[in-house]
C-alpha positions as CSV (number, residue, x, y, z in Angstrom):
1,M,-41.3,34.3,57.4
2,T,-40.4,35.2,53.8
3,K,-39.7,32.3,51.7
4,P,-36.5,32.4,49.7
5,P,-37.0,32.8,45.9
6,A,-37.2,29.6,44.1
7,A,-34.3,28.3,42.2
8,K,-34.6,28.4,38.4
9,P,-34.7,25.0,36.8
10,A,-31.5,24.0,35.2
11,S,-31.7,24.0,31.6
12,S,-31.9,20.7,29.9
13,K,-29.9,21.9,26.9
14,P,-26.3,21.1,27.3
15,S,-23.8,24.0,26.7
16,S,-21.8,23.2,23.4
17,P,-18.1,22.9,24.2
18,K,-15.8,25.7,22.9
19,Q,-14.3,24.6,19.7
20,A,-10.7,24.7,19.2
21,P,-9.5,27.1,16.6
22,L,-8.8,25.8,13.1
23,P,-5.1,25.7,12.2
24,Q,-3.9,28.7,10.5
25,P,-2.4,28.1,6.9
26,V,1.3,28.1,6.8
27,F,1.6,28.9,3.0
28,T,-0.2,31.3,0.7
29,A,-2.3,29.8,-2.2
30,E,0.3,31.2,-4.5
31,G,3.1,29.5,-2.7
32,L,1.2,26.1,-2.6
33,E,0.7,26.5,-6.4
34,T,4.3,27.3,-7.3
35,A,5.3,24.2,-5.2
36,R,2.7,22.1,-7.1
37,I,4.1,23.1,-10.4
38,L,7.6,22.2,-9.4
39,F,6.6,18.8,-8.4
40,A,4.5,18.3,-11.5
41,R,7.6,18.7,-13.7
42,P,9.8,15.7,-14.8
43,A,11.1,13.5,-12.1
44,E,13.4,10.4,-12.7
45,F,15.2,7.8,-10.8
46,I,18.9,8.4,-11.5
47,M,21.0,6.1,-9.5
48,G,21.4,4.0,-6.3
49,A,24.8,4.7,-4.6
50,A,26.5,2.1,-2.1
51,Q,28.9,4.8,-1.1
52,V,28.9,8.6,-0.8
53,D,31.7,9.0,-3.1
54,Q,29.6,7.5,-5.9
55,M,27.1,10.3,-5.8
56,P,26.9,13.1,-8.1
57,P,28.9,16.3,-7.3
58,P,27.0,18.6,-4.8
59,D,25.9,21.1,-7.2
60,L,22.2,20.9,-6.7
61,P,20.2,21.3,-3.5
62,E,19.2,17.9,-2.0
63,V,16.5,16.8,0.5
64,A,16.6,13.4,2.1
65,F,13.8,11.0,3.4
66,A,14.7,8.9,6.5
67,G,12.6,6.6,8.7
68,R,12.1,3.2,10.1
69,S,11.6,0.3,7.6
70,N,8.1,0.2,6.2
71,V,7.1,3.7,7.3
72,G,6.4,4.7,3.7
73,K,9.2,6.7,2.2
74,S,8.8,5.3,-1.3
75,S,4.9,5.9,-1.2
76,L,5.6,9.4,0.1
77,I,8.1,10.3,-2.8
78,N,5.6,8.8,-5.4
79,A,2.8,10.8,-3.9
80,L,4.8,14.1,-3.8
81,T,5.8,13.7,-7.4
82,G,2.5,12.3,-8.6
83,R,4.2,9.3,-10.1
84,H,3.2,5.9,-9.2
85,G,6.2,3.6,-9.2
86,L,9.0,6.3,-9.5
87,A,10.2,4.9,-6.1
88,R,9.6,1.2,-5.7
89,A,8.3,0.1,-2.4
90,S,9.5,-3.3,-1.5
91,T,7.4,-6.0,0.1
92,E,10.1,-6.8,2.4
93,P,10.8,-4.0,4.9
94,G,14.5,-3.0,5.1
95,R,15.5,-3.8,1.5
96,T,16.6,-0.3,0.8
97,R,20.4,-0.5,1.4
98,E,21.5,2.2,-0.9
99,L,21.2,6.0,-1.4
100,N,18.5,6.1,-3.9
101,L,18.6,9.4,-5.9
102,F,15.7,11.1,-8.0
103,L,16.1,14.2,-10.0
104,L,13.3,16.7,-9.9
105,D,13.0,19.2,-12.8
106,E,16.8,19.1,-13.3
107,C,17.1,21.3,-10.2
108,V,16.5,19.4,-7.1
109,R,17.7,15.9,-5.9
110,L,15.5,13.7,-3.7
111,V,17.4,11.1,-1.7
112,D,15.7,7.9,-0.2
113,L,17.9,7.0,2.7
114,P,18.2,3.3,3.9
115,G,15.6,2.5,6.5
116,Y,16.2,1.4,9.9
117,G,14.4,-0.8,12.4
118,F,13.8,-4.5,11.6
119,A,15.9,-5.0,8.4
120,R,16.4,-8.8,7.6
121,A,20.0,-8.6,7.3
122,S,22.9,-9.6,9.3
123,K,24.3,-7.1,12.1
124,G,27.3,-6.5,9.9
125,E,25.2,-5.6,6.8
126,T,22.8,-3.5,8.9
127,K,25.6,-1.5,10.4
128,K,27.1,-1.0,6.8
129,F,24.2,0.6,5.3
130,Q,23.0,2.5,8.4
131,N,26.7,4.0,8.4
132,L,26.1,4.9,4.8
133,G,23.2,7.1,5.8
134,R,25.4,8.8,8.5
135,D,28.4,9.4,6.1
136,Y,25.7,11.1,3.7
137,L,24.6,13.3,6.6
138,R,28.0,14.3,7.3
139,G,29.4,14.6,3.7
140,R,26.9,16.6,1.7
141,P,27.1,20.3,2.0
142,N,24.2,20.7,-0.5
143,L,21.9,18.8,1.8
144,K,19.1,21.4,2.8
145,R,16.9,19.3,4.9
146,V,16.0,15.7,6.2
147,Y,12.4,14.6,6.5
148,L,12.3,12.0,9.1
149,L,9.1,9.9,8.6
150,I,7.2,8.7,11.5
151,D,4.1,6.5,11.3
152,S,1.3,8.7,12.8
153,R,-0.5,5.6,14.5
154,H,2.7,4.8,16.7
155,G,4.5,8.3,17.1
156,L,8.1,8.4,18.0
157,K,9.5,5.4,19.4
158,S,12.8,4.5,21.2
159,V,14.2,3.2,17.9
160,D,13.9,6.6,16.4
161,T,16.0,8.3,19.2
162,E,19.2,7.1,17.4
163,A,18.1,8.7,14.2
164,L,17.4,12.1,16.0
165,D,20.6,12.0,17.8
166,A,22.5,11.4,14.5
167,L,20.8,14.4,12.9
168,D,21.4,16.6,15.8
169,L,25.1,15.5,15.8
170,A,25.4,16.2,12.1
171,A,23.7,19.6,12.6
172,V,21.4,18.8,9.6
173,S,18.0,20.4,9.7
174,Y,15.3,17.9,9.9
175,Q,11.5,18.0,9.9
176,I,9.2,15.4,11.2
177,V,6.6,14.0,8.8
178,L,3.7,12.0,10.2
179,T,2.7,9.3,7.6
180,K,-0.4,7.2,7.1
181,A,-2.7,9.8,8.7
182,D,-5.6,8.4,6.9
183,K,-5.4,5.3,9.3
184,I,-6.4,7.5,12.4
185,K,-9.1,10.2,13.0
186,P,-8.1,13.7,12.2
187,G,-8.2,14.8,15.9
188,E,-5.9,12.0,16.8
189,A,-3.4,13.0,13.9
190,A,-3.5,16.7,15.2
191,R,-2.9,15.6,18.8
192,E,0.0,13.4,17.6
193,A,1.6,16.3,15.7
194,E,1.4,18.5,18.9
195,R,2.8,15.8,20.9
196,T,5.7,15.2,18.6
197,L,6.4,18.9,18.4
198,K,6.7,19.0,22.3
199,L,9.1,16.0,22.2
200,I,11.4,17.5,19.7
201,A,11.2,21.2,21.1
202,K,14.8,21.1,22.7
203,R,16.6,19.3,19.9
204,P,19.1,21.8,18.2
205,A,18.4,20.7,14.6
206,A,14.7,20.1,14.7
207,F,12.6,22.2,12.4
208,P,9.7,23.7,14.4
209,R,6.8,22.3,12.3
210,V,5.5,18.8,12.0
211,A,3.9,17.8,8.7
212,V,0.9,15.4,8.7
213,T,0.5,13.4,5.5
214,S,-1.4,10.4,3.8
215,S,0.2,9.1,0.7
216,A,-3.0,7.1,-0.1
217,K,-5.3,10.0,0.2
218,G,-3.0,12.9,-0.7
219,G,-3.4,14.7,2.5
220,G,-0.8,17.2,3.4
221,M,1.0,16.7,0.2
222,A,0.5,20.3,-1.1
223,E,2.0,21.8,2.3
224,L,4.9,19.3,2.3
225,R,5.8,20.2,-1.4
226,A,6.0,23.8,-0.2
227,E,8.2,22.9,2.7
228,I,10.6,21.2,0.5
229,A,10.4,24.0,-2.2
230,M,11.2,26.7,0.4
231,A,14.1,24.4,2.0
232,C,15.6,24.2,-1.4
233,G,15.4,28.0,-2.2
234,K,12.6,27.7,-4.8
235,L,10.1,29.7,-2.5
236,D,11.0,32.7,-0.5
237,D,9.4,34.1,2.5
238,N,6.6,35.9,0.5
239,A,5.1,32.3,0.2
240,L,4.4,32.2,3.9
241,A,1.0,33.1,5.0
242,P,0.7,36.2,7.3
243,A,0.5,35.2,10.9
244,P,-3.0,35.8,12.4
245,V,-3.5,39.1,14.3
246,I,-4.3,38.4,17.9
247,K,-6.7,41.1,19.3
248,V,-6.9,42.1,23.0
249,A,-10.6,41.0,23.0
250,D,-9.7,37.5,21.7
251,V,-7.1,37.2,24.6
252,A,-9.5,38.3,27.1
253,A,-12.1,35.8,25.8
254,D,-9.6,33.1,26.5
């Protein structure tokens, strides 16, 4: 009786897992440099407004920064402009109760909105300065985009839903910015960005990119500067990196 051929011994060398493709750059090197130069120009605090009608006329493009108390709005503004102390971070979360305005290069305004979450204030005071943020969203025709900051360690929480709903209701374009990415592993930050993008996919005013940043290490700042510059009309579509060409062979390989 003929013996069946002996089975080949299994290779002891483990097969290496297929690596995920590296993320494609959104902006060209020239676009990033143009944005860097913009944010390297003079920036100054100009005022804190307790009411929308106290603000300057809507003659310049504005972007606003929103988020839970202690999410790092002041640190982000300082990191974007490269000026430590331009926006003063409070040691007590929730102390920002005005619209704090900063002027960048005499051509763009950055607006720090009151934080939400666990401010140590009475319910009446809390409602007052959170309504101020809503009034701003509805009353500034020159508002180009809101950057909603989310702690990358925790992701979107139920407390953020009200802010998302208010932005959708006001029909103001907003982009999620994950902060403090240096506190977690790069892979975790990438997965949180992907998860966040899926959660906001059906929201009408959500911008379809999620920024991942670290104010402490400077990560993601170049790209976020370019996002802001483009939103304010300081960059055009030529600053966008070309989309990768997908070949038939690549699709078949997947």
